N, C-alpha and C positions, 0 to 999 in steps of 0.2 A: 689443401692448397688454397681453397677459397678463404679460409680463416687467415692464412698468411698474407694474402693481398689486402684483406681488410685491415690488418695490423700495420701494413707497410704500403699505404697508398702512394707515397712519394716514389718508391721504387717501381711500382706498377705503372704510374704515369710516365716515368722516364723510359721504361722498357717499351711501352706502347709508342712513344714518340720515335724511338730508335727503329722499331719495326716499321712504322709508317714511312720513315725516311728511306729504309732499305727497299720497301715496296715501290716507292716512287723512283728509286734508282734503277730497279729492274725494268720498270715500265719505260724509263728513258732509254735504257740500253736497247730494248726491243724496238722502240720507235726510231732510234738512230740507224739501226740495221735496215729497217724497212725504207727509210728516206734515202739512205745511201744506194740501195739497190735500184730504186726508181730513178735517181739522178744519173747513175751510170748507164742505165738502159737508155735514157733520153739522149745523152751525148753520143753514145755509140750509134744509135739509130740515125742521128743527125750528122754523124761523122765530124763532130766538132772537136778540134784539137787545141785551139788557142782560147784564152779567156773570153774575148769578145764573142766568138761564135758559140761558146758554151753558155754564156749569159743569154744570148738570143734564143738558143735552143730551149733553155729552161723557161724563159718568158713565154715563148710560143706554146710550149707544152701546157703551162698553167692556164693560159688564156683559153685554150681549147678544152681543157679537162675540168676546170673549176668555174662555177657560175654562182651568182648571188640570187638567181631566180629560185623562188621557193624557200630561200633561207631567211628565217625570221630574225629580226633585230631584237625582239623582246627576250629578256632573260639571259642576255649574253653576259657571262661572268667576267670578273676582272682578269682572271687567268683564263684566257680564251683557249679555244681548241688548239691542240698541238699540230705541228706540220703533218704528222702521220694521220691524225684525225681528218684534217682537211683533204689530204690526198685520197683517203679511203672513201670519204663521203662525196667528194666533188662539189661541196657546197662551202661558200664563204664570201665575205665581203673583202674589201681591199686590205683590211688589216690581217685577215686570216691568210689570204693568198700571198701577201708580202712575207708573212712569217714562213710559209712553205718555201718560197724562193730563197730566203736567207739561209734556211737550214739545208736546203739542197745544194746551194752554192758552197756552203762551208764544207760539205763532204767532198767537194771537188777542189778544195784548196783556194777558193775565191772568197775574199773578205767582203762582206756586205753588212749594212746596218739600216735601220728604219729611219725614215724622214716623214714627219707629220706636216702636211701642207694645209694652210688655212687661208680663207678668203671668202668668196661667195659661197663656197661649200668646202667642207673638210675632206681631205683625201690622204691616203697613206701609200707611199711608194718605198722602194728599196734604193739605196745608193751603193752601187757595186764598184769595187776597185779593180780596174782592168790592168793597171800597171801603177807603180809608185807615182803619185801625183795625178793620175788619170782616173777620175771618178765620174760615173754617169748615173742618172736616175733611171730606174727600171720599173715600169708600171705593168703589173701582171694581171690587172683586172680586165674583164671583157664585158662591155667595150671599154677600152682604155681612155683616160683623159690625156695621157702623154704617149703618143704612138711610138716614137722612136727612143733611142738612147740619147738623152740630152743632159747638159750640165745644169746643176742646181741654180747657178747664177743667171742662166738664161731663162729657166722656167719661172723664176720668181718675178721676172719682168712682165709676165702675162697679166692681163687685167683680172683674171679670175683668182689670182693668188696675191697675198700681201704679207704673209708671215709664214715662218716655218720653225720647227723645233725637232731636235733629236728625240727628246722625251716629251710625252704628252702633258705639257704644263697646264693646258686648259682643263684637263681632268683633275689635276691637283689644285686648280683654282689659284695659281700664282703667275699666270701668264701676263698679268698687268705689271709685274716687276721688270721683266726683260722681254725683248723681241728678237727674232731671227738669231737664235742661238743653236749652234751645231756642235756637239761634243764628239770626241773620238772615243767611242765606247770600248773598242778593243775586245778583250776577253769577256767583258760584261755583257756583250751582245748574246753570248751563248746562254747566259742566265735569263735575260729578258725575253728571249725567243724560244725557250724550252720550258714550258710550264712544269713538267715533271721534275726537271732539275731544280727549278726555283722552289717547288714545294718540298723536295727532298732536303734542300739546304735549310729551309725554314724549320722543318721537323728536327733536323740535327742540331740547329742552333737553339731550338726550344729545349731539347734534351740537355745540351751543354749548359744552357742558362739555369736549368733546374739543378744540375750538379754543382755549378758554380755558386748558386744561391745557397745550397745546402752546406757546402764547405765554408763559404763566407760566414754563414750563420753560426757554424761551429766555432770559427776563429773569433768572431765578434763576441760570442757568449763566453769563450775562454778568457778573452781580454777583459770583458766586463766583470766576469767572476773574480779575476785577479784584482780588479779595482774595487771589488766588494759591492758592485751595483746590482748584481743579480745572483740568484742561487739556483742550482740545478737540484731539484728535489729527488730524494731517494725514497720517499714515502710509497710510491707505487711498488717498488721492489719489496719494501717491508710488508705491504698489504698482501702481495703475492705469497710471501713467506708465511704470513699468518694463516692464509687460506690453506696452503699446503700442509702446514702443521696441524690444522684442525682436521683435515681429511686423514692425516696419518694417525691422529689420536683415535678417530672413529674406527679405523682399521685395526689398530692395536687393541681397542676395547673388544671388538668382535672376536678377535683371535685369542684374547686373554693373555697378551704379551705385555711385558713391562716396558715403559718408555725409556729411551736412551737420552739422557739430558746432555746438551752441549753440542754446538756445531760451530765451526770456524767461519763459515760463510754461507751465503744464500745458495751457492752452488752445491755445497754439502747437503743442505736441506733438500734441494731438488733431487739429489742422488739418493738420499736416505728415504725420502717418501716413496721412491720406486721400489723399495724393499718392503714386502708385505709385513704389516704389523710392527714396524719400527718407527719411533718418533724422535724427532730432533728439534731442538729449539735453536732459533737463529740468534746470533749476536752481532752479525754484520761488522766484524772486525773490531768490536769493542767489548769490554768486559760487562756482560749483562748480569745484573744482580737478580738472583732468583728470589721470588716472594717466599718468605719463610712460612711454615705452618702456623707459627704464633701470630704472624702479621695477618694472615688470612682469617684466622679465628676471631679477629677483632671486628670483622665486617658483619653487618646485619642485613637481613632481608629488607630491601627498600619498600616492599609491599606491606608486610605485617610487622616488621621490626624484630622478628625472631632470630635466634642464633642460627648459624649455617653449619652444615657438615661438608667436609671436603669429599667430593666425589660421592656424596650420599652415604658415607660410611661413618667416620668420626674424625675428629680434629687431629688424630695421631697418624692418619693415613699418609702415605708418601705420594699418592696419586693426586696431582693438582690440576686435573683436566677440567674440573668444574666445581662449583659450590651449589649445595642443595639445601632447600628449605623444607623441613619435614612438616611444617604447619600449613603453608599454602601451596606446597609441592612445586615451587618454582625452581628452575635450574639456571644458574648463571655461569657461563663458560669463562675459562681463563685462556685468552688467546694472546700469544706473544708476551707471556708473563704479565698480562694486564687483566685483572678481574673486570669483566664486562657486566656491571651491576645495573642493567637497565631492565625495567619491566617489559613484558612482551610487546605491548603496543608501541612503545618508544623504540625498542630494539628493532622491530620490523620497519619502523619509519627511517631509522638511521642506516641500517644494513640492507634491508629489503626494498627501501624506497617506496613503501606503501604506507600511507597514513590512514589509520583506523582509530576508532574509539574516541577518547577525549584528548588525543594528542593535538597540540596546537601547531598548525602548519607553519606559522610564522616563526615559532621557536625552532622547528626543524630546519627551515630555510636559513635562519641565522647560524645554526650549527654547521650546515654545509658550507656556508660562506667562510666561516672560520677554519673549517677543515682545509679548504683551498688556500686560504691566506697563510696559515702556518706551515703548510707543505711547501710554500714558495719562500717563506721568510723564517727559517728555523735558526738563523745565526745567533750565536751566543757571544755578544760583544762584551768587552771589559767595561764599557760605559754603563752596562745594566746594573752594576753594583751601586754606583752613586744614584742611578735612577730609582732603584728600589728603596734606598735609604731616604730619598726625598719624599717618597710616598708615605713611608711609615714614621716620618719625623713627628714628634720629638724623640721617638724611640731610636736607639742606636743598636749596634750589633749585640751588645750584652743583653738586651731585652729578650732575645730569642733563646738564650742558652737554657736548655732543659725543658722548653715549652713544647706542647703538642699543638701543632698549627694546621689549619685547614686552608688550602689555597683553592678557591672556587673559581673555575674558569681559568685553568692554569696555562692555556695557550701552548707556547713552545717550552714552558717550564723554566723560564728565566728567573721569575721571582722565587719559585720554590727552591731553585738552586742556591740562591744566596741566603734564604731563610735557613736552609739546612747547613750551609757553610758557617753560619753564625751560631749553630748549636741546637737548632730545633729539630724535632721529629715532624716531618711534613707529610700530610696527605694531600695530594694534588689531584683534583678531579676536573673533568670536562665532559661535555655531552657527546661530542663527535669523535671521529677518528684522530683528532688532534692529539689525543693522549699518546699515540704512537710516536709522534715527534717529541713530546715531553719526555717519554720513557727513554728515548735514545739520547736526548741531551742531558739527562740526569742519571744515566745508567751507572755511573761510578759512585753515586751518592747513596750509600746503603740506608740512610735515614729518610729517604724520599720514597713514598709509596704512591704510585700512579694508579688511579682507578677511573674507569669510564662510568660516569654516574650522572643522573639528572638531579639538579639542585632542589627540585621540588619533591624528590623522593630519594633522600640520601641514605646510603647503606651503613649508617653509623648509629651507635647507641646515643640517646639524648645526653646532653651535657658532657660531651667527650673532649672538647677542645678548649685550650687556654686562649687562643687567638685565632680569629677568622678574618681573612681579608678577601675582598672582591675588587680588583683593580680593572676598571674598564669592562665590566660584565653586566651589571644591573640595567644600565640604560639601553641594552640591546635585547631586553626581555619584554614580552607582551604586558606583564603586570609586575613591574619592578618592586613595588613596595610589598606586595604579597610574598614574593620570593625572599625578600629581605627579612620579613617577619618570621618566615618559616625557618630560616637559618638560625635564628636566636634559640630555637629548641636545642641546638647542638653545642651551644656555648656554655661553658661552665659558669656558675655564679662567680662574679668577680672577674670574669674574662672580658676581653675587649674585642670589638669588631671594627674593622676599617673598611670604608667603601670609597670608591672614586666614581663620580658621576660627571657627565658632560654639563657644562654650565650654559646658562642663557645670559650673555653679557648685559649688564645694566650700566647705563651711562658711558658706553663705549660705542659710538655710532659706526666707526669704521669696522670693528669686529662684528657688529650686528649685521651690517650690510654684507660682509663677506659670508657669514653664516647663512644669511637669507639666500644668497646666490648658490651656495653649496646645497641648501635644501631643495632649491628649484631643480638643480642638475640631478640630484639624487632621484627625482621622480622618474628619470630616464635610466640612469646607470644601475639602479637596483633591479631593473628588469632585464638587464643585459647578461649574457653568459659571463662567468667569472674570468675566463681567459681574455675576453675583450676588455673588461674592467682592469685586469692586471696589465695589459698592454697600455691602456690609457693612463695608468698610474705613473708611468715614467715621465711623459710630458707634463703631467700635472705637478709632479715633484720638481721637475726642472723649472716650471713657471714659478713655483713657490720660492725656489732658490733665487731665481733672477729678480723677482719682485720684492722679496722680503729678506731672505737669509744673507745674500751677498751685500745688499745695501746696509743691512744691520752691521755686518762685519766691518764695512768701510766706515760707517758712522762711529763705531766704537773706537776707532783709531784716533779720532779727533776729540779732544777734551770737551770742546764747547757743544758738540753734537751727541754726546753720550746719553744725555737725558732724553733726547728725541729718539735715539736708537732703542731705548728701553720700552718705548711705546709701540714698536713694530710688531705686527702679528707674526707668528710662526718663527720667532727668533730662537726658540728652543732648539731648532734643528741645527743650529751652528755648532752644537756640541757633539753631534752624532754623525755617523757615516751617512752618506747619501741614501742608502737603501732603507734606513729607518724612516726617512721622509716618504719614500715610495710605499713602504709598508703602511704608513698611516693614511696615505691617500687612498690606497686600496680599501682599507678599513672604513674610511669615511664614505666612500662611494659605493661600496658593495654590501655592507651590512643592511639587511632589509628593515631593521627597526633601529630608530635613533631617538631617544627621549632626552630632553634637556630641562634643567632645573635652575631656579634661582636659589640664592643662599637661604632665603626664608623657607622655601619648600624643603630643602634638605634638613634644615633644623627641625621642621615640623615632623619629618619622618622619624628622626631619632627620638624626639620627645614622645611621639605616639607609641614608640616601641618601649618606652619606660626606661631608657638608658640614662646613665649618670655620667658626669664629667664630660659633657659633650664639647667637642672642639672642632670647629669647621674652618678650614683655611683654603685659600685659592692655590691651585697648582695646575694651571692651564685646564681647569675644571675645578670641581669641588671635592676636597678630600675631607670626609667626615671621620675624624680619628678620635681616639680615646673615648669612644662610646662604650662605656663600661656597663656590663649587665649586673644589676643589683643582686644581692644574695636572696632576696625575696621578690618574686615577680608574679603579678596577677596572671591567672590562667587565661584570661581573655586576651592578654598581650601575647603570650607564648602558648598557644593551644597544644595540648598533648603532654604537657609537663604534669607530673604527679609528685 
């Protein structure tokens, strides 16, 4: 039960509000019964039958039974004592005794309301209606300031009074706006003079506001999702399925049972894991491509580089629950059809949230940031095809046919999808749980193999790939150039590597000023929780549209201003859905590491790596393309090659 409320705090708070409202309602009912009994006893003892005599009887009773002697003014709450509290204690000032009179009169069918008198001193009395149009002031305090039943118009002529209000405007601090205002409170008097009723109403209104907010939030999210402005992530459900599948695998292994492959939904998985020793893989209503034994056999131990055995037996085994290295005795699980090829320290940092050994905390923080980012922005837009081709230019779709490609930092899998569509066999890797989003987005592409891996310790044989690309990855690493040089070990001689790095604008004062402001803001946002940065990304994207994108679109419509439009920052978002801009704002303000480079610095990178046919071009950053690995490379450039 405790776990349920922890998972559903909104329901718990709403239920508590309703229960508090019900409790106040019960207290009000009990108080009303008590006040009614006292009022009727008073009028019966006084043998009062008409409204005037009943008002006098109630007034005289309160003057004799309630006193302010010994009643402290300190700590009096805004919602003062109820009429029943005053009658029970026999203590109260003019405000408390007036409330008691109004409530007692109401039980007798006599309408009355509060009047606040101001002048040399403040005083509170009741105005009772003896007959239609016949209203008198009733002062129940002892000693009274108004001894008899008098009209308000006559009382206000006294020297000691100069103003009056039905509501205590002086407490609200707005008495300077109006003077001598009397409202016909009607049924509202019941609320203002019965604290339990007022508190019950506030609790019920709070519960209703919570429910309204929740429903409105759902409606707004549905609307925004239809407009393509937000995405409701399914990654938590996928993660739960992966954990359940892992537990089922362990149970099956202990009982020596064979796994059952295939499940139509997460609910099937939950059902199946309840049956001892049975294993089910989730496909979440999409056709999940199962890693073939031949594909898994191509992986290598990221620690020692040795070949791996499936489940510690051999590569012909049908059990794909883990990969085993017989040299360094490492075991790499396969969870949700994704080989998790992380060495133990990094695996513990990503899954167990404990950083040990030589794991760089900033690298882990970056991985967690991108886990959150791609769980919120997994959309596969049609615009991604032209976006990918712009990055790999001058290569076109034909370049990929028959090539073996490594996508480093695959994110949601959008680039891997089009590389495979153009005919390549793609290995897509990422450090964090982002791989689960990429697997889902590319599940129907049998030539895409998603692997969770660290680019500093890749699970592949040297010189395995014809083409390697890193789009928006290196500049988020603690040591970008070292990571880049390590990747060259896995590029075939004659193969090409493409990188995209953030630029440091030169000769563009406006863009440099904007980036300077962004860098200053990042000092705060990179320390905030990801959910807060996600929420702030929407107004940031809207500001980008209002300041740059929409003006750019307007300027492009006029021939003489098109050249000016091309100088606008952030104009590229005019070609994409709004959520792409939101995505980039989150990326910009959440990623803990952001390195920027000049063109000369990028060129120096590629030259130090010994690459040939270097081509660097701007594309809202620097794209170092056509960096070709020569057929003979010095070992000092690519350590580990033999």
